[in-house]
C-alpha positions as CSV (number, residue, x, y, z in Angstrom):
1,X,2.5,-21.1,11.5
2,X,4.0,-18.3,13.6
3,X,3.2,-14.8,12.4
4,X,5.2,-11.7,13.4
5,X,3.4,-8.4,13.6
6,X,5.0,-4.9,13.8
7,X,3.6,-1.5,12.9
8,X,4.9,2.0,13.1
9,X,2.7,4.3,15.2
10,X,1.0,5.9,12.1
11,X,0.2,2.3,10.9
12,X,-1.2,0.8,14.1
13,X,-4.8,1.4,13.2
14,X,-4.2,-0.2,9.8
15,X,-2.8,-3.2,11.6
16,X,-5.8,-3.4,13.9
17,X,-8.2,-3.2,10.9
18,X,-6.1,-5.8,9.0
19,X,-6.3,-8.2,12.0
20,X,-10.1,-7.7,12.3
21,X,-10.6,-8.4,8.6
22,X,-8.5,-11.6,8.7
23,X,-9.3,-12.7,12.3
24,X,-10.6,-16.1,11.2
25,X,-7.3,-16.9,9.4
26,X,-5.1,-15.4,12.1
27,X,-6.9,-17.4,14.8
28,X,-5.5,-20.6,13.4
29,X,-1.9,-19.5,13.9
30,X,0.4,-18.2,16.6
31,X,0.9,-14.4,16.7
32,X,4.0,-12.6,17.9
33,X,4.2,-8.8,18.1
34,X,6.0,-5.9,19.7
35,X,4.3,-4.7,22.8
36,X,2.0,-1.9,21.8
37,X,1.0,-3.5,18.4
38,X,0.2,-6.7,20.2
39,X,-1.9,-5.1,22.8
40,X,-3.8,-3.1,20.2
41,X,-4.5,-6.2,18.1
42,X,-5.7,-8.1,21.2
43,X,-8.0,-5.3,22.2
44,X,-9.9,-5.3,18.9
45,X,-9.8,-9.0,17.9
46,X,-9.7,-11.0,21.2
47,X,-6.9,-13.0,19.6
48,X,-4.0,-14.2,21.8
49,X,-0.8,-12.5,20.9
50,X,2.6,-13.3,22.4
51,X,3.8,-9.8,23.2
52,X,7.4,-8.7,23.5
53,X,8.2,-5.3,25.0
54,X,7.5,-2.1,23.0
55,X,9.5,-1.9,19.8
56,X,11.3,1.3,20.8
57,X,12.5,-0.3,24.1
58,X,13.9,-3.5,22.5
59,X,10.8,-5.3,21.2
60,X,12.1,-5.0,17.6
61,X,15.3,-6.8,18.8
62,X,13.3,-9.5,20.6
63,X,11.3,-10.2,17.5
64,X,14.4,-10.1,15.4
65,X,15.9,-12.8,17.6
66,X,12.8,-15.0,16.9
67,X,13.3,-14.4,13.2
68,X,17.0,-15.3,13.5
69,X,16.2,-18.5,15.3
70,X,13.7,-19.4,12.6
71,X,10.7,-19.2,14.9
72,X,8.7,-16.8,12.8
73,X,7.3,-18.1,9.5
74,X,5.6,-14.9,8.2
75,X,6.4,-11.2,9.1
76,X,3.8,-8.4,8.6
77,X,5.4,-5.1,9.3
78,X,3.3,-2.0,8.4
79,X,6.0,0.6,8.2
80,X,5.8,4.3,7.5
81,X,8.6,5.0,5.0
82,X,8.3,8.7,5.5
83,X,8.7,8.9,9.2
84,X,12.2,9.1,10.6
85,X,12.9,6.6,13.4
86,X,15.6,6.6,16.0
87,X,15.4,2.8,16.1
88,X,15.9,2.5,12.3
89,X,18.9,0.1,12.7
90,X,16.8,-2.4,14.6
91,X,14.0,-2.1,12.0
92,X,16.4,-2.6,9.1
93,X,17.8,-5.6,11.0
94,X,14.4,-7.2,11.1
95,X,14.0,-6.8,7.3
96,X,17.5,-8.1,6.7
97,X,16.9,-11.2,8.8
98,X,13.7,-11.9,7.0
99,X,15.6,-11.8,3.7
100,X,18.5,-13.9,5.1
101,X,16.2,-16.5,6.5
102,X,13.7,-16.7,3.6
103,X,10.8,-15.4,5.7
104,X,8.1,-13.8,3.7
105,X,7.8,-10.1,4.7
106,X,4.9,-7.8,4.0
107,X,5.5,-4.1,4.6
108,X,2.2,-2.8,3.2
109,X,-1.4,-3.8,3.1
110,X,-1.4,-5.1,-0.4
111,X,1.5,-7.5,0.2
112,X,0.0,-8.5,3.6
113,X,-3.3,-9.5,2.0
114,X,-1.4,-11.6,-0.6
115,X,0.5,-13.3,2.2
116,X,-2.5,-14.0,4.4
117,X,-4.5,-15.4,1.5
118,X,-1.6,-17.6,0.5
119,X,-1.4,-18.8,4.1
120,X,-5.1,-19.7,4.0
121,X,-4.7,-21.7,0.8
122,X,-1.7,-23.6,2.2
123,X,0.8,-22.0,-0.2
124,X,3.3,-21.4,2.6
125,X,3.6,-25.0,3.9
126,X,7.1,-25.0,2.5
127,X,8.1,-23.0,5.6
128,X,7.7,-26.2,7.6
129,X,10.9,-27.5,5.9
130,X,12.9,-24.7,7.5
131,X,12.2,-25.8,11.0
């Protein structure tokens, strides 16, 4: 499965810790991320991550295009709901595209853990039908 990763600046450390904790599961799948998030995940996990450019420079749009073309199966986006973002329209677009294309989306650690454990159990195999 193809897993998309994004994190606001204040949540990047959380993303690193999440990927360390679930490295064994993530290593069996392809990872896609915006530039900085991908680099930080690679640094602490030694996992291979397909990195787009930094989110604020268009990486959010690049990842959104992958979602729109049904390349991404699961999206984990640790967002900071309290921090204003100048690229908020692109972020909302990512979330909208996940909803429109039936792509499971986790925006916090609790939901991300549920998704990753479901992935490990094989509960998300239905995504194969969409490709």
